Biopython code that builds the backbone (N, CA, C, O; Angstrom):
import numpy as np
from Bio.PDB.StructureBuilder import StructureBuilder

atoms = [
    (1, "MET", "N", (83.535, -36.841, -9.343)),
    (1, "MET", "CA", (84.819, -36.975, -9.919)),
    (1, "MET", "C", (84.883, -36.199, -11.222)),
    (1, "MET", "O", (85.882, -35.533, -11.495)),
    (2, "LEU", "N", (83.850, -36.273, -12.020)),
    (2, "LEU", "CA", (83.837, -35.471, -13.245)),
    (2, "LEU", "C", (83.977, -34.023, -12.895)),
    (2, "LEU", "O", (84.621, -33.237, -13.590)),
    (3, "PHE", "N", (83.358, -33.701, -11.807)),
    (3, "PHE", "CA", (83.340, -32.315, -11.394)),
    (3, "PHE", "C", (84.772, -31.818, -11.283)),
    (3, "PHE", "O", (85.018, -30.623, -11.441)),
    (4, "LEU", "N", (85.691, -32.677, -11.023)),
    (4, "LEU", "CA", (87.094, -32.312, -10.915)),
    (4, "LEU", "C", (87.684, -31.970, -12.262)),
    (4, "LEU", "O", (88.674, -31.242, -12.335)),
    (5, "LEU", "N", (87.105, -32.473, -13.315)),
    (5, "LEU", "CA", (87.716, -32.341, -14.629)),
    (5, "LEU", "C", (87.130, -31.238, -15.467)),
    (5, "LEU", "O", (87.697, -30.887, -16.502)),
    (6, "SER", "N", (86.022, -30.683, -15.057)),
    (6, "SER", "CA", (85.338, -29.749, -15.938)),
    (6, "SER", "C", (86.154, -28.517, -16.231)),
    (6, "SER", "O", (85.916, -27.841, -17.233)),
    (7, "PHE", "N", (87.104, -28.212, -15.384)),
    (7, "PHE", "CA", (87.944, -27.047, -15.607)),
    (7, "PHE", "C", (88.913, -27.218, -16.764)),
    (7, "PHE", "O", (89.556, -26.248, -17.166)),
    (8, "LEU", "N", (89.036, -28.403, -17.303)),
    (8, "LEU", "CA", (90.048, -28.674, -18.321)),
    (8, "LEU", "C", (89.547, -28.634, -19.765)),
    (8, "LEU", "O", (90.321, -28.892, -20.687)),
    (9, "ALA", "N", (88.287, -28.321, -19.975)),
    (9, "ALA", "CA", (87.735, -28.428, -21.323)),
    (9, "ALA", "C", (88.168, -27.302, -22.253)),
    (9, "ALA", "O", (88.516, -26.200, -21.830)),
    (10, "HIS", "N", (88.129, -27.633, -23.533)),
    (10, "HIS", "CA", (88.345, -26.677, -24.607)),
    (10, "HIS", "C", (87.147, -26.823, -25.547)),
    (10, "HIS", "O", (86.334, -27.728, -25.361)),
    (11, "SER", "N", (87.023, -25.965, -26.537)),
    (11, "SER", "CA", (85.876, -26.086, -27.433)),
    (11, "SER", "C", (86.020, -27.304, -28.336)),
    (11, "SER", "O", (87.127, -27.697, -28.705)),
    (12, "GLY", "N", (84.853, -27.906, -28.693)),
    (12, "GLY", "CA", (84.836, -29.095, -29.532)),
    (12, "GLY", "C", (83.469, -29.724, -29.525)),
    (12, "GLY", "O", (82.525, -29.132, -29.002)),
    (13, "GLU", "N", (83.327, -30.913, -30.093)),
    (13, "GLU", "CA", (82.028, -31.543, -30.252)),
    (13, "GLU", "C", (81.883, -32.897, -29.569)),
    (13, "GLU", "O", (80.785, -33.231, -29.122)),
    (14, "ALA", "N", (82.934, -33.678, -29.472)),
    (14, "ALA", "CA", (82.828, -35.068, -29.019)),
    (14, "ALA", "C", (82.480, -35.172, -27.543)),
    (14, "ALA", "O", (82.834, -34.297, -26.753)),
    (15, "ALA", "N", (81.794, -36.232, -27.175)),
    (15, "ALA", "CA", (81.490, -36.517, -25.779)),
    (15, "ALA", "C", (82.207, -37.805, -25.378)),
    (15, "ALA", "O", (82.340, -38.733, -26.176)),
    (16, "ILE", "N", (82.659, -37.841, -24.141)),
    (16, "ILE", "CA", (83.408, -38.986, -23.628)),
    (16, "ILE", "C", (82.435, -40.066, -23.153)),
    (16, "ILE", "O", (81.500, -39.756, -22.415)),
    (17, "PRO", "N", (82.630, -41.329, -23.556)),
    (17, "PRO", "CA", (81.725, -42.403, -23.156)),
    (17, "PRO", "C", (81.904, -42.793, -21.682)),
    (17, "PRO", "O", (82.993, -42.660, -21.123)),
    (18, "CYS", "N", (80.826, -43.274, -21.066)),
    (18, "CYS", "CA", (80.867, -43.676, -19.657)),
    (18, "CYS", "C", (81.884, -44.778, -19.397)),
    (18, "CYS", "O", (82.436, -44.847, -18.299)),
    (19, "THR", "N", (82.144, -45.628, -20.359)),
    (19, "THR", "CA", (83.131, -46.696, -20.137)),
    (19, "THR", "C", (84.514, -46.107, -19.867)),
    (19, "THR", "O", (85.263, -46.638, -19.048)),
    (20, "THR", "N", (84.855, -45.021, -20.547)),
    (20, "THR", "CA", (86.136, -44.354, -20.322)),
    (20, "THR", "C", (86.150, -43.703, -18.941)),
    (20, "THR", "O", (87.139, -43.797, -18.214)),
    (21, "VAL", "N", (85.062, -43.052, -18.590)),
    (21, "VAL", "CA", (84.950, -42.402, -17.281)),
    (21, "VAL", "C", (85.062, -43.444, -16.176)),
    (21, "VAL", "O", (85.830, -43.271, -15.229)),
    (22, "ASP", "N", (84.302, -44.514, -16.296)),
    (22, "ASP", "CA", (84.302, -45.563, -15.275)),
    (22, "ASP", "C", (85.690, -46.167, -15.082)),
    (22, "ASP", "O", (86.121, -46.403, -13.953)),
    (23, "ALA", "N", (86.375, -46.412, -16.177)),
    (23, "ALA", "CA", (87.706, -47.015, -16.102)),
    (23, "ALA", "C", (88.688, -46.116, -15.358)),
    (23, "ALA", "O", (89.530, -46.604, -14.605)),
    (24, "ASN", "N", (88.585, -44.816, -15.565)),
    (24, "ASN", "CA", (89.516, -43.884, -14.930)),
    (24, "ASN", "C", (89.115, -43.503, -13.514)),
    (24, "ASN", "O", (89.966, -43.078, -12.732)),
    (25, "ALA", "N", (87.856, -43.642, -13.168)),
    (25, "ALA", "CA", (87.388, -43.256, -11.841)),
    (25, "ALA", "C", (87.291, -44.427, -10.862)),
    (25, "ALA", "O", (87.107, -44.214, -9.663)),
    (26, "ALA", "N", (87.410, -45.640, -11.351)),
    (26, "ALA", "CA", (87.208, -46.829, -10.519)),
    (26, "ALA", "C", (88.111, -46.870, -9.290)),
    (26, "ALA", "O", (87.687, -47.337, -8.232)),
    (27, "ALA", "N", (89.323, -46.400, -9.407)),
    (27, "ALA", "CA", (90.274, -46.464, -8.294)),
    (27, "ALA", "C", (89.909, -45.535, -7.137)),
    (27, "ALA", "O", (90.533, -45.593, -6.077)),
    (28, "CYS", "N", (88.912, -44.685, -7.331)),
    (28, "CYS", "CA", (88.523, -43.739, -6.286)),
    (28, "CYS", "C", (87.457, -44.287, -5.354)),
    (28, "CYS", "O", (87.173, -43.681, -4.321)),
    (29, "LEU", "N", (86.879, -45.388, -5.688)),
    (29, "LEU", "CA", (85.730, -45.898, -4.942)),
    (29, "LEU", "C", (85.997, -46.026, -3.452)),
    (29, "LEU", "O", (85.152, -45.641, -2.643)),
    (30, "GLY", "N", (87.138, -46.551, -3.076)),
    (30, "GLY", "CA", (87.448, -46.709, -1.656)),
    (30, "GLY", "C", (87.441, -45.385, -0.904)),
    (30, "GLY", "O", (86.863, -45.289, 0.179)),
    (31, "PHE", "N", (88.070, -44.379, -1.463)),
    (31, "PHE", "CA", (88.111, -43.071, -0.810)),
    (31, "PHE", "C", (86.745, -42.391, -0.829)),
    (31, "PHE", "O", (86.307, -41.863, 0.193)),
    (32, "ALA", "N", (86.075, -42.395, -1.963)),
    (32, "ALA", "CA", (84.802, -41.691, -2.114)),
    (32, "ALA", "C", (83.680, -42.307, -1.283)),
    (32, "ALA", "O", (82.674, -41.646, -1.027)),
    (33, "THR", "N", (83.834, -43.559, -0.859)),
    (33, "THR", "CA", (82.832, -44.194, -0.003)),
    (33, "THR", "C", (83.251, -44.187, 1.467)),
    (33, "THR", "O", (82.506, -44.654, 2.328)),
    (34, "GLY", "N", (84.443, -43.656, 1.755)),
    (34, "GLY", "CA", (84.912, -43.564, 3.133)),
    (34, "GLY", "C", (85.663, -44.772, 3.628)),
    (34, "GLY", "O", (85.947, -44.865, 4.822)),
    (35, "LYS", "N", (85.996, -45.706, 2.753)),
    (35, "LYS", "CA", (86.696, -46.931, 3.153)),
    (35, "LYS", "C", (88.211, -46.785, 3.117)),
    (35, "LYS", "O", (88.923, -47.609, 3.691)),
    (36, "ALA", "N", (88.713, -45.747, 2.450)),
    (36, "ALA", "CA", (90.160, -45.492, 2.373)),
    (36, "ALA", "C", (90.430, -44.085, 2.913)),
    (36, "ALA", "O", (89.621, -43.178, 2.721)),
    (37, "ALA", "N", (91.555, -43.909, 3.579)),
    (37, "ALA", "CA", (91.887, -42.627, 4.197)),
    (37, "ALA", "C", (92.236, -41.544, 3.185)),
    (37, "ALA", "O", (92.068, -40.358, 3.466)),
    (38, "LYS", "N", (92.718, -41.937, 2.015)),
    (38, "LYS", "CA", (93.072, -40.956, 0.987)),
    (38, "LYS", "C", (92.899, -41.588, -0.382)),
    (38, "LYS", "O", (92.898, -42.813, -0.505)),
    (39, "PRO", "N", (92.752, -40.755, -1.425)),
    (39, "PRO", "CA", (92.644, -41.325, -2.765)),
    (39, "PRO", "C", (93.964, -41.990, -3.154)),
    (39, "PRO", "O", (95.038, -41.510, -2.792)),
    (40, "SER", "N", (93.877, -43.066, -3.874)),
    (40, "SER", "CA", (95.086, -43.768, -4.312)),
    (40, "SER", "C", (95.784, -42.979, -5.411)),
    (40, "SER", "O", (95.171, -42.148, -6.081)),
    (41, "SER", "N", (97.056, -43.248, -5.585)),
    (41, "SER", "CA", (97.785, -42.609, -6.681)),
    (41, "SER", "C", (97.194, -43.060, -8.013)),
    (41, "SER", "O", (97.215, -42.305, -8.986)),
    (42, "ALA", "N", (96.664, -44.287, -8.067)),
    (42, "ALA", "CA", (96.024, -44.771, -9.290)),
    (42, "ALA", "C", (94.811, -43.912, -9.640)),
    (42, "ALA", "O", (94.558, -43.646, -10.815)),
    (43, "PHE", "N", (94.067, -43.481, -8.637)),
    (43, "PHE", "CA", (92.915, -42.624, -8.894)),
    (43, "PHE", "C", (93.359, -41.264, -9.403)),
    (43, "PHE", "O", (92.849, -40.782, -10.414)),
    (44, "CYS", "N", (94.303, -40.646, -8.714)),
    (44, "CYS", "CA", (94.778, -39.328, -9.144)),
    (44, "CYS", "C", (95.367, -39.407, -10.555)),
    (44, "CYS", "O", (95.175, -38.495, -11.359)),
    (45, "ASP", "N", (96.083, -40.494, -10.857)),
    (45, "ASP", "CA", (96.610, -40.696, -12.207)),
    (45, "ASP", "C", (95.468, -40.861, -13.214)),
    (45, "ASP", "O", (95.533, -40.343, -14.329)),
    (46, "GLY", "N", (94.423, -41.587, -12.808)),
    (46, "GLY", "CA", (93.254, -41.773, -13.669)),
    (46, "GLY", "C", (92.570, -40.451, -13.974)),
    (46, "GLY", "O", (92.117, -40.223, -15.096)),
    (47, "LEU", "N", (92.496, -39.572, -12.965)),
    (47, "LEU", "CA", (91.925, -38.250, -13.194)),
    (47, "LEU", "C", (92.727, -37.476, -14.227)),
    (47, "LEU", "O", (92.168, -36.810, -15.099)),
    (48, "GLN", "N", (94.030, -37.574, -14.117)),
    (48, "GLN", "CA", (94.883, -36.873, -15.080)),
    (48, "GLN", "C", (94.680, -37.430, -16.494)),
    (48, "GLN", "O", (94.618, -36.665, -17.457)),
    (49, "GLN", "N", (94.576, -38.752, -16.621)),
    (49, "GLN", "CA", (94.340, -39.366, -17.937)),
    (49, "GLN", "C", (92.986, -38.941, -18.495)),
    (49, "GLN", "O", (92.864, -38.628, -19.679)),
    (50, "LEU", "N", (91.977, -38.934, -17.636)),
    (50, "LEU", "CA", (90.641, -38.528, -18.062)),
    (50, "LEU", "C", (90.649, -37.058, -18.467)),
    (50, "LEU", "O", (90.037, -36.682, -19.466)),
    (51, "ALA", "N", (91.332, -36.239, -17.701)),
    (51, "ALA", "CA", (91.421, -34.809, -18.005)),
    (51, "ALA", "C", (92.022, -34.575, -19.384)),
    (51, "ALA", "O", (91.630, -33.643, -20.086)),
    (52, "GLN", "N", (92.967, -35.413, -19.770)),
    (52, "GLN", "CA", (93.611, -35.261, -21.078)),
    (52, "GLN", "C", (92.661, -35.563, -22.232)),
    (52, "GLN", "O", (92.914, -35.144, -23.362)),
    (53, "THR", "N", (91.574, -36.281, -21.965)),
    (53, "THR", "CA", (90.614, -36.609, -23.016)),
    (53, "THR", "C", (89.554, -35.529, -23.193)),
    (53, "THR", "O", (88.833, -35.534, -24.191)),
    (54, "VAL", "N", (89.447, -34.610, -22.247)),
    (54, "VAL", "CA", (88.422, -33.575, -22.289)),
    (54, "VAL", "C", (88.773, -32.534, -23.360)),
    (54, "VAL", "O", (89.823, -31.894, -23.301)),
    (55, "LYS", "N", (87.875, -32.381, -24.334)),
    (55, "LYS", "CA", (88.105, -31.436, -25.424)),
    (55, "LYS", "C", (87.018, -30.373, -25.533)),
    (55, "LYS", "O", (87.199, -29.375, -26.231)),
    (56, "SER", "N", (85.878, -30.575, -24.844)),
    (56, "SER", "CA", (84.757, -29.648, -24.998)),
    (56, "SER", "C", (83.914, -29.588, -23.729)),
    (56, "SER", "O", (84.076, -30.394, -22.812)),
    (57, "VAL", "N", (83.021, -28.624, -23.701)),
    (57, "VAL", "CA", (82.052, -28.519, -22.608)),
    (57, "VAL", "C", (81.162, -29.758, -22.604)),
    (57, "VAL", "O", (80.787, -30.247, -21.538)),
    (58, "GLU", "N", (80.827, -30.259, -23.768)),
    (58, "GLU", "CA", (80.005, -31.476, -23.829)),
    (58, "GLU", "C", (80.740, -32.666, -23.209)),
    (58, "GLU", "O", (80.108, -33.527, -22.597)),
    (59, "ASP", "N", (82.052, -32.727, -23.359)),
    (59, "ASP", "CA", (82.835, -33.774, -22.705)),
    (59, "ASP", "C", (82.686, -33.663, -21.193)),
    (59, "ASP", "O", (82.463, -34.663, -20.510)),
    (60, "LYS", "N", (82.810, -32.453, -20.676)),
    (60, "LYS", "CA", (82.684, -32.237, -19.228)),
    (60, "LYS", "C", (81.309, -32.664, -18.741)),
    (60, "LYS", "O", (81.190, -33.339, -17.718)),
    (61, "LYS", "N", (80.276, -32.274, -19.470)),
    (61, "LYS", "CA", (78.906, -32.628, -19.078)),
    (61, "LYS", "C", (78.708, -34.143, -19.138)),
    (61, "LYS", "O", (78.057, -34.718, -18.266)),
    (62, "ALA", "N", (79.265, -34.788, -20.160)),
    (62, "ALA", "CA", (79.133, -36.242, -20.303)),
    (62, "ALA", "C", (79.795, -36.951, -19.130)),
    (62, "ALA", "O", (79.233, -37.899, -18.582)),
    (63, "ILE", "N", (80.975, -36.505, -18.744)),
    (63, "ILE", "CA", (81.666, -37.102, -17.600)),
    (63, "ILE", "C", (80.839, -36.912, -16.337)),
    (63, "ILE", "O", (80.669, -37.842, -15.549)),
    (64, "CYS", "N", (80.331, -35.715, -16.155)),
    (64, "CYS", "CA", (79.506, -35.420, -14.985)),
    (64, "CYS", "C", (78.308, -36.361, -14.916)),
    (64, "CYS", "O", (78.026, -36.938, -13.866)),
    (65, "ARG", "N", (77.611, -36.512, -16.027)),
    (65, "ARG", "CA", (76.427, -37.392, -16.051)),
    (65, "ARG", "C", (76.805, -38.827, -15.702)),
    (65, "ARG", "O", (76.120, -39.476, -14.911)),
    (66, "CYS", "N", (77.877, -39.319, -16.280)),
    (66, "CYS", "CA", (78.324, -40.697, -16.008)),
    (66, "CYS", "C", (78.623, -40.879, -14.525)),
    (66, "CYS", "O", (78.203, -41.862, -13.915)),
    (67, "LEU", "N", (79.344, -39.936, -13.959)),
    (67, "LEU", "CA", (79.740, -40.062, -12.559)),
    (67, "LEU", "C", (78.570, -39.924, -11.603)),
    (67, "LEU", "O", (78.538, -40.574, -10.559)),
    (68, "LYS", "N", (77.613, -39.086, -11.951)),
    (68, "LYS", "CA", (76.444, -38.950, -11.082)),
    (68, "LYS", "C", (75.645, -40.246, -11.026)),
    (68, "LYS", "O", (75.155, -40.623, -9.961)),
    (69, "VAL", "N", (75.511, -40.923, -12.145)),
    (69, "VAL", "CA", (74.812, -42.209, -12.175)),
    (69, "VAL", "C", (75.556, -43.209, -11.294)),
    (69, "VAL", "O", (74.946, -43.905, -10.481)),
    (70, "GLY", "N", (76.870, -43.276, -11.459)),
    (70, "GLY", "CA", (77.674, -44.194, -10.654)),
    (70, "GLY", "C", (77.658, -43.845, -9.181)),
    (70, "GLY", "O", (77.609, -44.736, -8.333)),
    (71, "ALA", "N", (77.699, -42.561, -8.863)),
    (71, "ALA", "CA", (77.730, -42.121, -7.466)),
    (71, "ALA", "C", (76.494, -42.579, -6.713)),
    (71, "ALA", "O", (76.586, -43.019, -5.566)),
    (72, "LYS", "N", (75.356, -42.479, -7.346)),
    (72, "LYS", "CA", (74.106, -42.880, -6.694)),
    (72, "LYS", "C", (74.084, -44.370, -6.393)),
    (72, "LYS", "O", (73.635, -44.780, -5.322)),
    (73, "SER", "N", (74.559, -45.173, -7.316)),
    (73, "SER", "CA", (74.481, -46.622, -7.142)),
    (73, "SER", "C", (75.616, -47.190, -6.288)),
    (73, "SER", "O", (75.498, -48.305, -5.779)),
    (74, "LEU", "N", (76.709, -46.445, -6.124)),
    (74, "LEU", "CA", (77.878, -46.976, -5.422)),
    (74, "LEU", "C", (78.044, -46.469, -3.992)),
    (74, "LEU", "O", (78.978, -46.882, -3.304)),
    (75, "GLY", "N", (77.175, -45.598, -3.537)),
    (75, "GLY", "CA", (77.262, -45.112, -2.165)),
    (75, "GLY", "C", (78.348, -44.070, -1.925)),
    (75, "GLY", "O", (78.874, -43.968, -0.817)),
    (76, "ILE", "N", (78.684, -43.305, -2.940)),
    (76, "ILE", "CA", (79.706, -42.265, -2.791)),
    (76, "ILE", "C", (79.171, -41.166, -1.887)),
    (76, "ILE", "O", (78.035, -40.717, -2.039)),
    (77, "GLN", "N", (80.000, -40.742, -0.947)),
    (77, "GLN", "CA", (79.600, -39.742, 0.033)),
    (77, "GLN", "C", (80.199, -38.382, -0.317)),
    (77, "GLN", "O", (81.394, -38.260, -0.586)),
    (78, "ASP", "N", (79.353, -37.379, -0.306)),
    (78, "ASP", "CA", (79.756, -36.033, -0.667)),
    (78, "ASP", "C", (80.914, -35.511, 0.180)),
    (78, "ASP", "O", (81.790, -34.814, -0.332)),
    (79, "ARG", "N", (80.924, -35.839, 1.456)),
    (79, "ARG", "CA", (81.982, -35.315, 2.338)),
    (79, "ARG", "C", (83.365, -35.821, 1.927)),
    (79, "ARG", "O", (84.362, -35.140, 2.167)),
    (80, "PHE", "N", (83.442, -36.983, 1.322)),
    (80, "PHE", "CA", (84.719, -37.501, 0.830)),
    (80, "PHE", "C", (84.998, -36.991, -0.589)),
    (80, "PHE", "O", (86.132, -36.647, -0.924)),
    (81, "LEU", "N", (83.971, -36.949, -1.396)),
    (81, "LEU", "CA", (84.106, -36.469, -2.768)),
    (81, "LEU", "C", (84.651, -35.044, -2.792)),
    (81, "LEU", "O", (85.500, -34.715, -3.619)),
    (82, "SER", "N", (84.171, -34.217, -1.902)),
    (82, "SER", "CA", (84.606, -32.815, -1.875)),
    (82, "SER", "C", (86.084, -32.658, -1.514)),
    (82, "SER", "O", (86.663, -31.598, -1.754)),
    (83, "ARG", "N", (86.695, -33.680, -0.951)),
    (83, "ARG", "CA", (88.114, -33.629, -0.568)),
    (83, "ARG", "C", (89.065, -34.037, -1.695)),
    (83, "ARG", "O", (90.275, -33.843, -1.580)),
    (84, "ILE", "N", (88.544, -34.586, -2.756)),
    (84, "ILE", "CA", (89.393, -35.111, -3.822)),
    (84, "ILE", "C", (90.285, -34.051, -4.472)),
    (84, "ILE", "O", (91.467, -34.320, -4.687)),
    (85, "PRO", "N", (89.775, -32.864, -4.793)),
    (85, "PRO", "CA", (90.676, -31.892, -5.440)),
    (85, "PRO", "C", (91.933, -31.612, -4.615)),
    (85, "PRO", "O", (93.039, -31.590, -5.154)),
    (86, "ARG", "N", (91.767, -31.405, -3.346)),
    (86, "ARG", "CA", (92.929, -31.119, -2.497)),
    (86, "ARG", "C", (93.829, -32.350, -2.369)),
    (86, "ARG", "O", (95.053, -32.246, -2.453)),
    (87, "ALA", "N", (93.213, -33.505, -2.167)),
    (87, "ALA", "CA", (93.985, -34.732, -1.987)),
    (87, "ALA", "C", (94.795, -35.097, -3.235)),
    (87, "ALA", "O", (95.884, -35.660, -3.123)),
    (88, "CYS", "N", (94.269, -34.781, -4.419)),
    (88, "CYS", "CA", (94.971, -35.080, -5.677)),
    (88, "CYS", "C", (95.689, -33.849, -6.227)),
    (88, "CYS", "O", (96.257, -33.890, -7.319)),
    (89, "ASN", "N", (95.661, -32.755, -5.465)),
    (89, "ASN", "CA", (96.319, -31.519, -5.866)),
    (89, "ASN", "C", (95.825, -31.023, -7.224)),
    (89, "ASN", "O", (96.608, -30.716, -8.122)),
    (90, "ILE", "N", (94.480, -30.956, -7.341)),
    (90, "ILE", "CA", (93.835, -30.501, -8.567)),
    (90, "ILE", "C", (92.956, -29.298, -8.229)),
    (90, "ILE", "O", (92.191, -29.346, -7.266)),
    (91, "LYS", "N", (93.057, -28.231, -9.001)),
    (91, "LYS", "CA", (92.223, -27.048, -8.807)),
    (91, "LYS", "C", (91.068, -27.102, -9.791)),
    (91, "LYS", "O", (91.270, -27.287, -10.991)),
    (92, "VAL", "N", (89.834, -26.936, -9.266)),
    (92, "VAL", "CA", (88.674, -27.022, -10.143)),
    (92, "VAL", "C", (87.870, -25.731, -10.233)),
    (92, "VAL", "O", (87.217, -25.498, -11.250)),
    (93, "GLY", "N", (87.895, -24.881, -9.204)),
    (93, "GLY", "CA", (87.213, -23.600, -9.264)),
    (93, "GLY", "C", (85.719, -23.636, -8.992)),
    (93, "GLY", "O", (85.033, -22.644, -9.235)),
    (94, "PHE", "N", (85.194, -24.754, -8.494)),
    (94, "PHE", "CA", (83.785, -24.855, -8.130)),
    (94, "PHE", "C", (83.636, -26.003, -7.143)),
    (94, "PHE", "O", (84.520, -26.853, -7.042)),
    (95, "PRO", "N", (82.503, -26.036, -6.398)),
    (95, "PRO", "CA", (82.313, -27.121, -5.434)),
    (95, "PRO", "C", (82.210, -28.485, -6.104)),
    (95, "PRO", "O", (81.502, -28.645, -7.098)),
    (96, "VAL", "N", (82.911, -29.454, -5.562)),
    (96, "VAL", "CA", (82.842, -30.826, -6.041)),
    (96, "VAL", "C", (81.782, -31.526, -5.208)),
    (96, "VAL", "O", (81.920, -31.654, -3.992)),
    (97, "SER", "N", (80.726, -31.979, -5.867)),
    (97, "SER", "CA", (79.588, -32.530, -5.132)),
    (97, "SER", "C", (78.781, -33.482, -6.010)),
    (97, "SER", "O", (78.752, -33.345, -7.233)),
    (98, "VAL", "N", (78.126, -34.447, -5.366)),
    (98, "VAL", "CA", (77.205, -35.321, -6.087)),
    (98, "VAL", "C", (75.973, -34.532, -6.507)),
    (98, "VAL", "O", (75.188, -35.000, -7.331)),
    (99, "ASN", "N", (75.800, -33.345, -5.948)),
    (99, "ASN", "CA", (74.644, -32.508, -6.274)),
    (99, "ASN", "C", (74.924, -31.487, -7.370)),
    (99, "ASN", "O", (74.054, -30.676, -7.686)),
    (100, "THR", "N", (76.106, -31.510, -7.951)),
    (100, "THR", "CA", (76.430, -30.581, -9.023)),
    (100, "THR", "C", (75.473, -30.772, -10.185)),
    (100, "THR", "O", (75.205, -31.901, -10.594)),
    (101, "ASN", "N", (74.956, -29.670, -10.719)),
    (101, "ASN", "CA", (74.082, -29.712, -11.880)),
    (101, "ASN", "C", (74.949, -29.784, -13.132)),
    (101, "ASN", "O", (75.547, -28.787, -13.538)),
    (102, "CYS", "N", (75.013, -30.945, -13.730)),
    (102, "CYS", "CA", (75.894, -31.174, -14.889)),
    (102, "CYS", "C", (75.580, -30.228, -16.044)),
    (102, "CYS", "O", (76.479, -29.854, -16.797)),
    (103, "GLU", "N", (74.334, -29.845, -16.189)),
    (103, "GLU", "CA", (73.946, -28.994, -17.302)),
    (103, "GLU", "C", (74.397, -27.555, -17.120)),
    (103, "GLU", "O", (74.352, -26.773, -18.070)),
    (104, "MET", "N", (74.828, -27.190, -15.930)),
    (104, "MET", "CA", (75.267, -25.826, -15.653)),
    (104, "MET", "C", (76.780, -25.673, -15.810)),
    (104, "MET", "O", (77.307, -24.568, -15.683)),
    (105, "ILE", "N", (77.470, -26.758, -16.081)),
    (105, "ILE", "CA", (78.926, -26.709, -16.265)),
    (105, "ILE", "C", (79.222, -26.017, -17.589)),
    (105, "ILE", "O", (78.570, -26.272, -18.601)),
    (106, "HIS", "N", (80.199, -25.152, -17.562)),
    (106, "HIS", "CA", (80.611, -24.470, -18.804)),
    (106, "HIS", "C", (82.109, -24.318, -18.864)),
    (106, "HIS", "O", (82.636, -23.769, -19.832)),
]
sb = StructureBuilder()
sb.init_structure("model")
sb.init_model(0)
sb.init_chain("A")
sb.init_seg("    ")
for serial, (resi, resn, name, xyz) in enumerate(atoms, 1):
    if name == "N":
        sb.init_residue(resn, " ", resi, " ")
    sb.init_atom(name, np.array(xyz, "f"), 0.0, 1.0, " ", f" {name:<3s}", serial, name[0])
structure = sb.get_structure()
């Protein structure tokens, strides 16, 4: 899910805390685990809210790290995760995957 937001960063210093990421990404769990046919509007709205908080590359990396930790413990499936950009009408410019290397985001 963070992977969806990395395209929105600007230069800066602050990093976004996992509590903020978790709160905005929680509505995606059903879709990302294959239990829902499409992401909810609440999830897509949460992505937009999270995107508005991104101010730096470090923010993008922080979001990525938070989501990767959650993805492993929550059973998120890559085949559903990769569909989120299209389903929420968001362009990211790179593959959305649980295997994304957060440190390579720029």
